[in-house]
N, C-alpha and C positions, 0 to 999 in steps of 0.2 A: 288549164286556166285555174281552178279549183284544186287542190290534194283529195285524195279520195276520202281522207280522214274528214275533212271537213266537210264535205258531201253525207259522207256518213254521220254524222254529227248534226248537221241537219234535217236528216230524214228522218233519223230517230227521235228528236225535237217533235218535227211535225209527226210523225206517227201517233208519238206521246200525246201530244193536245187532242187528238182525235178520240184514242182511247180513252182521256179525260172526260169529255165530253158525251160520250157515250156511257162513263161509267154516274158521272151528274145525275144525266138521264133516267138511268136503271134506280138510283136511289132517289131522285123526287121525278116521281112521273110525272110526265105533263104530255098532252095528245100530240102527236105529228101527222097529219095530212099531207098526202103526195097525191097530187089528180084525184083526188076525192076518196081514195083507199086511207085507211088507219095503219100506221107502221105500229106494228105491234112490240110488245119488250123483249121477244126472243131476237129481233132484229139487232136489238141496240146489244144486248149480248153474246151476239155473234160479232159485231164491229166492236165490242171493247175486246173480245177476245183476239179477235185475228189484227188487231192492231197494236196492242199490247206486246204480241209475239213478234210483230216487225219492228217494233221500237227496240225489243232486247237485242235482236238478230242485227240492225244496225248499231245498236250503241257497242257490241260487241266486236264488231268489223272495227268501228271507229277504236277499240282498244286494243284488237289485235294491230291495226296500222300505227299506233302510237307504240305498240311492244317489237317492232319490226322496225321501227325507226326511219321507215318512209318519208 
């Protein structure tokens, strides 16, 4: 139904949005509490690193699909 390039672009944008949200929390600290436990900054840092890497991988996959002519 959708091309692989479109799927890679959409997933790259979604991962980038999550990474930017984590970066925002790192720069402008605000408390997050889940089930009575506070989420520490290290969790936001790890989310930023993982989702930024996933975003780069997805965008590279979309670029590769464009270059291959698929």
